[in-house]
C-alpha positions in Angstrom: 98.2 89.0 95.8 96.6 92.4 97.1 95.5 92.9 100.6 92.1 93.6 99.7 91.5 90.1 98.9 92.0 88.9 102.2 89.7 88.6 105.0 90.1 91.5 107.7 91.2 90.0 111.3 87.9 90.2 112.7 86.4 88.0 110.0 89.0 85.1 110.6 87.6 82.3 111.9 88.8 79.3 113.9 88.4 77.0 110.9 90.5 79.7 108.8 93.1 79.2 111.3 93.0 75.2 111.3 93.1 75.2 107.5 96.4 77.5 107.7 97.9 75.2 110.4 97.0 71.6 110.7 97.7 69.8 113.5 97.6 73.1 115.7 95.0 74.0 118.5 93.0 76.7 116.3 90.4 77.1 118.8 92.9 78.5 121.3 94.8 80.6 118.8 91.5 82.1 117.7 90.8 83.0 121.1 93.9 84.7 121.8 93.7 86.4 118.5 90.2 87.8 119.8 91.6 88.7 123.0 94.5 90.6 121.0 91.9 92.3 118.8 90.0 93.3 122.1 92.6 96.1 123.0 90.5 98.2 120.6 93.3 100.0 118.8 92.1 100.5 115.2 95.8 101.5 113.6 96.6 98.5 111.7 100.5 99.1 112.4 99.7 99.3 116.3 97.5 95.9 115.8 100.2 94.2 113.7 102.6 95.0 116.4 100.6 93.9 119.6 100.2 90.4 117.4 103.8 90.1 116.9 104.4 90.6 120.5 101.6 88.6 121.9 100.6 85.9 119.4 102.9 85.2 116.8 106.0 83.3 117.6 108.6 81.3 115.1 106.6 77.9 115.5 103.5 79.4 114.4 103.4 78.4 110.7 104.1 81.0 108.0 100.6 80.5 106.7 99.2 82.0 109.7 101.6 84.7 109.9 100.6 85.6 106.5 96.9 85.2 107.1 97.2 87.7 110.0 99.5 90.2 108.2 97.2 90.6 105.4 94.0 90.5 107.6 95.8 93.4 109.6 95.9 95.6 106.6 93.0 94.6 104.6 91.1 97.6 103.5 93.9 100.0 103.2 93.7 102.0 100.0 97.1 100.5 98.9 97.0 97.2 97.2 100.0 95.8 99.3 100.5 96.3 103.0 103.6 98.0 104.1 107.0 96.2 104.1 107.9 97.6 107.7 106.3 99.8 110.5 108.5 101.8 112.5 108.6 101.0 116.3 106.4 103.6 118.3 
């Protein structure tokens, strides 16, 4: 599925997260997402790196990883996000 059909990170709600990961504390996760986005870096690769370092762990359901990944790269000219991003 193309990244353009996914919500950008700023549009993802706690309800979206709850639907992707039933039984988790979606409100707390959403607050952590907002904090991670508050760093102000507009580079999608940098934002994805920060989410990976600060928020995404193996115990977070794959659906959330996928939502945030596609949301991070939503709006890029390519229909698919990058397969990998180099370390800075």
